[in-house]
C-alpha positions in Angstrom: 22.9 -26.0 -32.7 23.7 -23.3 -35.2 24.1 -19.8 -34.9 22.2 -16.9 -37.2 24.5 -13.9 -35.9 27.6 -14.7 -37.9 26.2 -15.3 -42.1 28.4 -13.1 -43.9 27.1 -10.9 -47.1 25.2 -12.5 -50.3 28.1 -12.9 -53.1 25.5 -10.2 -55.0 27.0 -7.0 -53.2 29.5 -4.7 -54.2 33.1 -6.5 -54.9 35.0 -3.6 -54.6 33.2 -0.5 -52.5 34.9 2.7 -53.1 35.9 5.8 -50.5 36.3 4.4 -47.0 34.1 1.4 -47.3 36.7 0.3 -49.6 39.5 1.0 -47.1 37.6 -0.5 -44.6 37.2 -3.7 -46.5 40.8 -4.8 -45.4 39.8 -4.8 -41.6 36.7 -6.8 -42.3 34.1 -4.6 -43.6 31.0 -5.8 -45.6 28.8 -3.1 -47.2 24.9 -3.6 -46.8 23.2 -6.7 -47.8 20.7 -7.2 -50.3 18.3 -9.4 -48.1 14.6 -9.4 -48.9 13.4 -6.5 -46.9 11.1 -8.6 -44.8 13.9 -10.5 -43.4 15.7 -7.7 -42.3 12.7 -6.0 -40.9 11.5 -9.3 -38.6 13.8 -12.0 -39.2 12.1 -15.5 -39.0 12.6 -17.9 -36.8 14.1 -21.2 -38.4 12.3 -24.3 -38.2 14.1 -26.3 -35.1 15.2 -29.8 -35.7 13.6 -32.7 -34.4 16.1 -35.5 -35.2 16.9 -35.8 -31.7 13.5 -36.3 -30.4 12.6 -38.9 -33.3 15.3 -40.8 -32.6 14.1 -41.0 -29.4 11.4 -43.0 -30.5 8.7 -40.4 -31.1 6.8 -40.5 -33.9 7.4 -37.4 -36.9 4.2 -35.0 -35.6 5.1 -35.4 -31.7 8.8 -34.8 -32.3 8.2 -31.4 -33.9 5.9 -30.7 -31.1 8.7 -31.5 -29.2 11.1 -29.5 -30.8 9.0 -26.4 -30.9 7.9 -26.7 -26.8 11.8 -26.1 -26.2 11.7 -22.6 -27.4 10.6 -22.2 -23.5 11.0 -25.9 -22.4 15.0 -25.4 -23.1 15.1 -22.4 -20.7 13.0 -23.8 -18.0 15.2 -26.4 -17.8 18.3 -24.0 -17.7 16.1 -21.7 -15.1 15.7 -25.2 -13.1 18.9 -25.6 -12.6 20.3 -22.3 -11.5 17.4 -22.2 -9.2 18.6 -25.4 -7.4 22.2 -24.0 -7.2 20.8 -21.1 -6.0 18.8 -22.3 -3.0 20.5 -25.2 -2.0 21.8 -24.5 1.2 20.7 -20.7 0.8 21.1 -19.7 4.6 25.0 -20.5 4.8 26.4 -19.5 6.4 24.1 -19.0 8.9 25.9 -15.2 9.5 25.7 -11.7 8.3 28.1 -11.7 6.0 29.1 -8.6 4.3 27.1 -5.4 3.2 23.9 -7.4 4.5 24.4 -5.7 7.8 23.1 -2.7 6.3 20.7 -4.2 3.7 18.6 -6.6 5.5 18.1 -4.4 8.5 17.0 -1.7 6.6 14.8 -4.3 4.8 12.8 -5.1 8.1 12.8 -1.4 9.4 10.9 -0.7 5.9 8.4 -4.0 6.2 7.9 -2.2 10.0 7.6 1.3 10.1 8.1 2.4 5.9 11.4 4.0 6.8 14.8 2.7 7.8 15.5 3.2 11.2 19.1 2.8 13.4 20.2 -0.8 14.9 22.5 -1.1 18.0 26.3 -2.3 17.6 25.1 -6.1 18.5 22.5 -6.4 16.0 24.4 -8.9 14.2 24.4 -11.1 16.7 21.3 -10.7 18.2 19.9 -11.7 14.7 21.8 -14.7 14.5 20.6 -15.6 18.1 17.3 -15.2 17.0 16.3 -11.6 18.4 14.7 -8.7 16.7 16.3 -5.6 18.2 14.6 -3.1 16.1 14.8 0.2 16.9 12.1 3.2 15.4 14.9 6.1 15.1 14.9 7.4 12.0 18.8 6.2 10.0 20.9 8.1 7.4 21.0 5.7 4.6 22.1 6.3 1.1 20.1 3.8 -1.5 16.4 4.3 -2.9 14.4 1.7 -1.2 13.0 -0.3 -4.3 15.7 -2.9 -3.9 15.2 -3.2 0.1 11.5 -4.1 0.0 12.6 -6.5 -2.4 14.6 -8.0 0.1 11.6 -7.3 2.7 9.5 -9.4 0.5 11.7 -12.4 1.8 11.5 -11.1 5.3 8.1 -10.5 5.1 7.7 -14.7 4.4 10.3 -16.2 6.2 11.6 -13.9 8.8 14.8 -11.9 10.2 16.8 -14.8 9.2 19.8 -15.2 6.4 17.3 -17.4 4.3 14.4 -14.9 4.6 16.4 -12.0 3.8 18.6 -14.0 0.5 15.3 -15.3 -0.5 13.8 -13.1 -3.1 17.7 -11.9 -4.3 18.1 -15.7 -5.4 14.6 -15.7 -7.0 15.5 -12.8 -9.2 18.7 -14.4 -10.1 17.3 -17.5 -11.2 14.9 -15.4 -13.2 17.6 -13.0 -14.7 18.7 -16.4 -16.0 15.4 -17.3 -17.7 15.0 -14.1 -19.3 19.1 -14.3 -20.3 17.7 -17.6 -22.3 14.9 -15.9 -24.0 16.6 -12.6 -24.7 19.5 -14.4 -26.5 17.2 -16.9 -28.5 15.7 -13.5 -29.7 18.2 -11.8 -30.5 20.4 -14.8 -31.9 17.0 -16.5 -33.9 18.8 -19.5 -31.8 16.9 -21.3 -28.8 20.7 -23.5 -29.0 22.5 -20.2 -28.3 20.2 -18.6 -26.0 20.2 -21.7 -23.5 23.8 -21.2 -24.0 24.1 -18.1 -22.9 21.7 -18.5 -19.7 23.8 -21.2 -18.9 26.6 -19.4 -18.8 25.1 -16.8 -16.5 23.6 -19.6 -14.1 27.7 -21.0 -13.8 29.1 -17.5 -13.5 30.3 -17.0 -9.9 29.9 -13.7 -9.7 26.4 -14.1 -10.3 26.2 -17.1 -8.3 27.4 -15.3 -5.2 25.4 -12.2 -5.4 22.1 -14.2 -5.9 23.1 -15.3 -2.5 23.6 -12.4 -0.9 20.9 -9.7 0.1 23.1 -6.9 -1.6 21.2 -4.3 -4.1 23.2 -4.9 -7.2 21.1 -8.1 -8.4 18.1 -6.6 -8.1 19.7 -3.6 -10.0 20.9 -6.1 -12.6 17.3 -8.1 -12.7 15.6 -4.6 -13.7 18.0 -3.6 -16.1 18.3 -7.0 -17.9 14.3 -6.8 -17.7 14.4 -3.0 -19.6 16.3 -4.6 -22.4 14.2 -7.1 -22.9 11.3 -5.6 -23.1 12.9 -3.0 -25.6 14.3 -5.7 -27.5 10.5 -7.5 -27.7 8.9 -3.7 -28.5 11.7 -3.6 -31.2 10.7 -6.8 -33.2 6.8 -5.4 -32.6 7.3 -1.9 -34.2 9.2 -3.3 -37.0 6.9 -6.0 -37.7 4.1 -3.3 -38.0 6.4 -1.1 -40.6 6.5 -4.7 -42.5 2.7 -5.3 -42.4 2.1 -1.7 -44.2 4.8 -1.6 -46.8 3.3 -3.0 -50.4 4.1 -6.6 -51.7 5.3 -6.8 -55.1 4.2 -9.4 -57.6 7.4 -11.9 -56.1 5.9 -11.9 -52.8 8.5 -10.0 -51.5 8.5 -6.4 -49.4 8.9 -3.2 -51.4 10.2 0.0 -49.9 8.0 2.8 -49.7 8.9 6.2 -48.5 5.6 6.9 -47.6 5.2 4.4 -45.4 8.7 4.9 -43.5 8.0 8.1 -42.8 4.1 8.5 -42.2 3.4 5.5 -40.2 2.8 5.9 -36.9 4.0 2.9 -34.3 1.1 3.3 -32.3 1.0 2.5 -28.8 4.1 0.7 -27.6 3.5 -1.1 -24.4 6.6 -2.6 -24.6 8.3 0.4 -24.0 6.3 1.3 -21.2 7.2 -1.8 -19.6 10.8 -0.7 -19.8 9.9 2.9 -18.3 8.7 0.8 -15.6 11.8 -1.6 -15.2 14.4 1.5 -15.6 12.1 2.9 -12.8 12.5 0.5 -10.4 16.6 0.4 -11.3 16.9 3.8 -10.4 15.0 3.0 -7.4 17.0 0.8 -6.6 20.6 1.9 -7.1 21.2 5.3 -9.1 23.8 4.3 -11.3 20.6 3.2 -12.9 20.5 6.6 -14.8 23.2 6.0 -17.1 21.5 2.5 -17.6 18.3 4.8 -18.5 20.0 7.4 -21.1 21.7 4.3 -22.8 19.3 2.5 -23.4 17.2 5.3 -24.3 19.0 6.3 -27.3 19.4 2.7 -28.4 15.9 2.8 -28.7 15.8 5.8 -30.5 18.5 4.3 -32.9 16.5 1.0 -33.6 13.7 3.7 -34.9 16.3 4.8 -36.7 17.5 1.6 -38.9 13.9 0.0 -39.1 12.7 3.5 -40.8 16.0 3.3 -42.8 14.9 -0.2 -44.0 11.3 0.9 -45.3 12.7 3.5 -47.7 12.4 6.8 -45.3 14.6 9.2 -47.8 15.0 11.5 -44.3 15.1 8.8 -41.5 16.5 11.0 -39.2 14.2 13.9 -39.6 11.4 11.1 -39.6 12.7 9.7 -36.1 13.2 12.9 -34.6 9.4 13.9 -35.9 8.0 10.6 -35.3 9.9 8.5 -33.0 11.8 10.4 -30.6 9.7 12.5 -28.3 7.4 9.0 -27.5 10.2 7.3 -26.8 11.3 9.9 -24.2 7.7 9.9 -22.5 7.4 6.5 -22.1 10.9 6.0 -20.7 11.8 9.0 -18.7 8.6 10.2 -17.1 7.4 6.8 -16.3 10.8 5.8 -14.7 10.4 8.9 -12.8 6.7 8.3 -11.7 8.1 5.1 -10.2 10.9 6.3 -8.9 8.7 8.4 -7.0 6.5 5.8 -6.2 9.1 3.6 -4.1 9.4 6.1 -2.0 5.7 5.2 -0.5 6.4 4.4 2.4 8.5 7.4 3.4 5.6 9.8 1.9 3.0 8.0 4.1 5.1 7.8 7.3 6.4 10.8 9.4 9.2 9.8 10.8 12.0 8.9 8.0 15.1 11.3 7.8 14.6 14.4 6.3 10.7 13.5 5.8 10.2 17.2 8.0 12.8 18.9 6.3 10.0 20.9 4.4 8.5 22.1 8.3 11.9 22.7 9.3 15.2 23.7 7.9 13.8 23.9 4.5 11.0 26.1 5.6 12.0 29.4 4.2 12.8 28.0 0.6 12.2 29.9 -2.0 11.0 27.0 -4.2 7.7 26.4 -1.2 5.2 25.6 -4.4 6.8 22.9 -4.6 5.0 20.1 -2.1 7.0 19.9 1.0 7.2 16.2 0.9 8.4 16.7 -2.8 11.1 19.3 -1.2 12.2 16.9 1.7 12.8 14.4 -0.8 15.2 16.2 -2.9 17.0 18.2 -0.2 17.6 14.4 0.7 18.5 13.2 -2.9 21.1 16.0 -2.9 22.1 15.0 0.4 23.0 11.5 -0.5 24.6 12.6 -3.7 27.1 14.6 -1.9 27.8 11.7 -0.3 28.7 9.2 -3.2 30.8 11.8 -4.8 32.9 12.0 -1.4 33.2 8.6 -0.7 37.1 8.1 -1.0 38.0 6.3 2.4 40.1 3.7 1.8 39.2 -0.2 1.9 40.5 -3.4 1.7 38.7 -4.9 -1.0 38.0 -1.7 -3.1 39.3 -2.2 -6.8 39.9 0.0 -10.0 37.0 -0.7 -12.5 39.6 -0.9 -15.0 40.6 -4.1 -13.5 36.9 -5.9 -13.5 36.7 -7.3 -16.8 39.8 -9.6 -15.8 38.4 -10.0 -12.2 41.9 -9.0 -10.7 40.4 -7.8 -7.1 37.2 -10.2 -5.9 35.5 -8.7 -2.7 35.7 -11.6 0.2 32.0 -11.7 2.2 33.1 -14.3 4.7 36.0 -15.4 5.5 36.9 -17.9 9.2 39.5 -20.2 8.9 41.3 -22.6 12.1 43.7 -24.5 12.8 43.7 -28.6 13.3 41.7 -29.2 16.5 40.0 -26.0 17.0 36.3 -24.8 15.6 35.8 -22.8 12.5 33.9 -20.1 14.6 34.9 -19.6 18.0 31.8 -18.1 19.3 29.8 -20.7 18.1 29.6 -24.3 20.7 28.3 -26.1 17.9 30.7 -24.8 15.3 32.3 -27.7 13.7 36.0 -28.4 14.3 38.9 -28.4 11.4 39.6 -32.3 11.2 42.6 -31.1 8.8 46.3 -31.1 9.7 47.3 -28.3 7.7 43.9 -26.1 8.8 40.5 -25.4 7.4 38.9 -22.5 5.6 35.2 -21.5 4.5 35.3 -18.3 2.4 32.3 -16.7 0.4 34.6 -14.7 -2.5 32.3 -12.7 -5.2 34.4 -13.7 -8.0 33.1 -14.0 -11.5 34.0 -17.6 -12.8 37.7 -16.9 -14.1 37.5 -18.6 -17.0 34.1 -17.3 -18.2 35.0 -13.7 -17.4 38.7 -14.1 -19.3 36.3 -15.5 -22.6 34.0 -12.3 -22.0 37.7 -9.8 -23.1 37.5 -11.8 -26.1 34.3 -11.7 -26.7 33.8 -8.0 -26.5 36.6 -8.0 -28.7 34.8 -9.7 -31.1 31.6 -8.1 -31.0 33.2 -4.7 -31.2 34.5 -5.9 -34.4 31.3 -7.3 -35.6 29.4 -3.8 -34.7 31.5 -1.8 -36.6 32.6 -3.6 -39.6 29.7 -5.6 -40.1 27.2 -3.3 -38.7 25.7 -6.3 -36.7 22.9 -4.6 -34.1 22.9 -7.1 -32.1 26.4 -6.6 -30.9 26.0 -3.5 -30.8 23.1 -3.5 -28.6 25.1 -6.0 -26.0 28.1 -3.4 -25.8 25.5 -0.8 -25.3 24.9 -3.4 -22.0 28.6 -3.2 -20.8 29.5 0.1 -21.7 26.3 1.4 -19.9 26.7 -0.7 -16.7 30.6 -0.1 -17.0 31.9 3.6 -18.8 30.7 5.5 -16.1 32.6 4.1 -13.2 35.5 5.0 -14.5 34.6 8.7 -14.2 34.8 8.1 -10.5 38.8 7.1 -10.4 38.8 8.8 -6.7 35.7 7.1 -5.6 35.7 3.6 -3.6 34.7 1.3 -5.5 34.3 -2.3 -5.8 34.4 -5.4 -8.1 30.6 -6.4 -7.3 29.2 -3.8 -8.8 30.0 -5.8 -12.3 27.4 -7.9 -11.8 25.1 -6.1 -13.8 27.6 -6.9 -16.7 27.3 -10.5 -16.3 23.9 -11.4 -18.3 25.6 -8.8 -21.4 29.0 -10.5 -21.2 27.5 -14.2 -21.8 24.9 -13.1 -24.5 28.5 -11.6 -25.5 30.3 -15.1 -25.2 27.1 -16.8 -26.9 27.4 -14.4 -29.6 31.6 -15.4 -30.2 30.3 -19.4 -30.1 27.5 -18.5 -32.8 31.0 -17.6 -35.2 32.9 -20.8 -33.8 30.1 -22.7 -34.8 30.7 -21.7 -38.3 28.0 -19.8 -40.7 24.8 -21.7 -42.1 26.4 -23.8 -44.9 29.9 -24.5 -43.8 31.2 -27.6 -44.7 31.0 -30.6 -42.5 35.0 -30.2 -41.3 34.0 -26.5 -40.6 31.1 -27.9 -38.1 33.3 -30.6 -36.5 36.2 -28.3 -35.6 33.4 -26.0 -34.5 31.5 -28.1 -32.0 34.2 -29.6 -30.5 35.8 -26.3 -30.0 33.2 -24.9 -28.4 32.3 -27.9 -26.5 35.9 -28.1 -24.9 35.6 -24.1 -24.5 31.5 -24.8 -22.7 33.4 -27.7 -20.2 36.2 -25.8 -19.3 34.3 -22.9 -17.7 31.8 -25.3 -15.9 34.3 -27.2 -14.8 35.8 -23.8 -13.3 33.1 -23.1 -11.7 32.2 -26.8 -9.8 36.3 -26.0 -9.1 35.7 -22.4 -7.6 32.1 -24.0 -5.7 33.9 -23.9 -2.4 34.6 -20.5 -2.0 31.4 -19.4 -3.6 29.5 -21.3 -1.4 31.5 -20.5 2.4 31.7 -24.7 2.0 34.8 -25.9 4.8 37.8 -26.8 2.7 41.2 -27.5 3.6 43.9 -24.6 3.7 46.0 -26.3 0.9 42.3 -26.3 -0.7 42.2 -22.7 -0.6 45.7 -21.6 -1.3 45.3 -23.5 -4.8 42.1 -21.7 -5.8 43.9 -18.4 -5.1 45.0 -18.2 -8.8 46.1 -14.5 -8.3 47.5 -12.9 -5.3 45.1 -10.3 -5.7 42.6 -12.4 -4.8 44.0 -12.6 -1.0 
């Protein structure tokens, strides 16, 4: 395993930079590196090592083919592990837990009516008993429909059951692990580090619990991660076009060319269009995707700015404004908007949705009558929902301040039952098992990130910040952008009722940040054998501790029955209760 993220500047850099650069040297700043331009624009993937396959008895050619196949084989194996973890006993607990009471029923309504409807107060118990007490009166809901349509797909296949409404969420959770493996490989140019990031996501408790619960935030995370991956592929493709257009010197190395850098159009960029669709689906799941849309759009333009500057543009900022900024905007914002509107197709195609006919009733005298009526009704609905969100200040026993999220200080209990010795765990269920422990029994589903992983991620974020500011590592900056876009906006809503499980959108970027830190611990290329051994042992111990931590908390991630003493032993912080 090797890291491409920790290579220091070559020895031909200026030894004593002047001005601000000289003052920052004390903090680890390094000036620009005199590297091959082609390598700066489109870094290659190192040839994968085949020694392990040769050791197992394969021929040299077969070993080389197997080593290359691990670029996909490794991520698929990690995703398979994640899928097994998420799908085993997916229907347990056999109950409507936490906010599944909203989204599972809303999804079923969408499937049958095209819009959300009201349900009776006893609907949860009736659903678990096998009934489907579906009404037809429109219900006022406060989230767009895309995430609920995703849940509805599972219900269409498997019915209105816990397995049915959790199926697609578990599938998206598994696919997100695969995406993190591939994104990490592209970021770090290392299959091993990419697979490590995916493995960490597979054993993150918060991601794991959210993958097994029919809530919207895992769906939101999936589309944001997919958009990040699309933009990453687009970045490599655009820089490859620039590199292909630049002249080559007699020594075979690329030469910068201001004319090419400033005039070359980068053509159709389908991956950026795909990112726009993904961001539109994210916003159509929960509105906080809008912040990420803005942040990722700015990041994409800055990536183009860096590419133009590396290629030799004399005025890269002006060049990007003239050639790249508007195409980036049109590829993301209008595409996302159209995607968002398409997600409301069920509401548009029917007449019974909430506020669907507002334009013919209370809004008939609107000065915006030139706008199509259904769009005016949707805008009114959107405005009303926005007012609801900003005014949501009612207290909740599991609410948490965003400042506490990164240290996992206040997790959320989704399901909890307990019983004394000889008593059934679920009194209303005649088939419920009886507690056999003298000290009592507990079943809980706790949305809690694997503690050692999240606490390590805090250190990794500090390292990434240093890496971005003082080593000018764009990969660290990209990960920080993902974290900041999903996290910092919540700090603006200190009075609003907010929950820790919203932080699941951060999980992939935190795992990638830990992989970045692991690359540093392993040491840069050319490190001594002693340095490598120390790094490998340190990383091995860290990863094993994180995996053990997930296994230890596994019973309270899945609602397994444990003794009350075992449950108390897992409540490491008083705020977890």
